[in-house]
C-alpha positions as CSV (number, residue, x, y, z in Angstrom):
1,X,106.0,125.9,83.4
2,X,109.1,124.0,82.4
3,X,110.4,124.1,78.8
4,X,109.7,120.4,78.4
5,X,106.0,120.9,79.4
6,X,105.8,123.9,77.0
7,X,107.2,121.7,74.2
8,X,104.7,118.9,74.9
9,X,101.8,121.3,75.0
10,X,102.9,122.9,71.7
11,X,103.1,119.5,70.0
12,X,99.7,118.5,71.4
13,X,98.2,121.8,70.2
14,X,99.2,120.8,66.6
15,X,97.5,117.4,66.9
16,X,100.8,115.8,65.8
17,X,102.4,112.8,67.4
18,X,106.1,112.9,68.2
19,X,107.1,111.3,64.9
20,X,105.0,113.8,62.8
21,X,106.2,116.7,64.9
22,X,109.9,115.7,64.5
23,X,109.5,115.3,60.7
24,X,107.7,118.6,60.4
25,X,110.5,120.5,62.3
26,X,113.3,118.2,61.0
27,X,114.4,117.3,64.6
28,X,115.8,113.9,65.4
29,X,113.1,111.8,67.1
30,X,115.4,110.9,70.1
31,X,116.3,114.5,70.6
32,X,112.6,115.6,70.8
33,X,111.8,112.6,73.1
34,X,114.7,113.5,75.4
35,X,113.4,117.1,75.6
36,X,109.9,116.0,76.5
37,X,111.1,113.4,79.1
38,X,113.5,116.0,80.6
39,X,116.6,114.1,79.8
40,X,117.9,117.1,77.9
41,X,116.8,120.7,77.9
42,X,115.2,122.2,74.9
43,X,116.9,125.5,74.0
44,X,114.6,128.5,74.8
45,X,115.3,130.2,71.5
46,X,114.3,127.0,69.6
47,X,111.1,126.6,71.6
48,X,110.2,130.2,70.8
49,X,110.9,129.7,67.1
50,X,108.8,126.6,67.0
51,X,105.9,128.4,68.8
52,X,106.2,131.2,66.3
53,X,106.1,128.8,63.3
54,X,103.1,127.0,64.7
55,X,101.3,130.3,65.2
56,X,102.2,131.8,61.8
57,X,101.3,128.7,59.9
58,X,98.1,128.3,61.9
59,X,98.8,124.7,62.9
60,X,97.1,124.9,66.2
61,X,94.1,126.6,64.7
62,X,93.8,123.9,62.0
63,X,93.8,121.2,64.6
64,X,91.1,122.9,66.7
65,X,88.8,123.3,63.6
66,X,89.4,119.6,62.6
67,X,88.0,118.4,66.0
């Protein structure tokens, strides 16, 4: 799976839209959009850090419970 697909799945697992996700991680909206569209590559270390934060803070779990 490509990094852009992993990023999209990570964002979707939190239940956040792009704007909320960007605000949460303090990433410029256009940067995140370019990553998801494949116009730029998301750094692997950053993707791993975001995955870690989502897991540690239980964001994906909270989203699943809310549904």
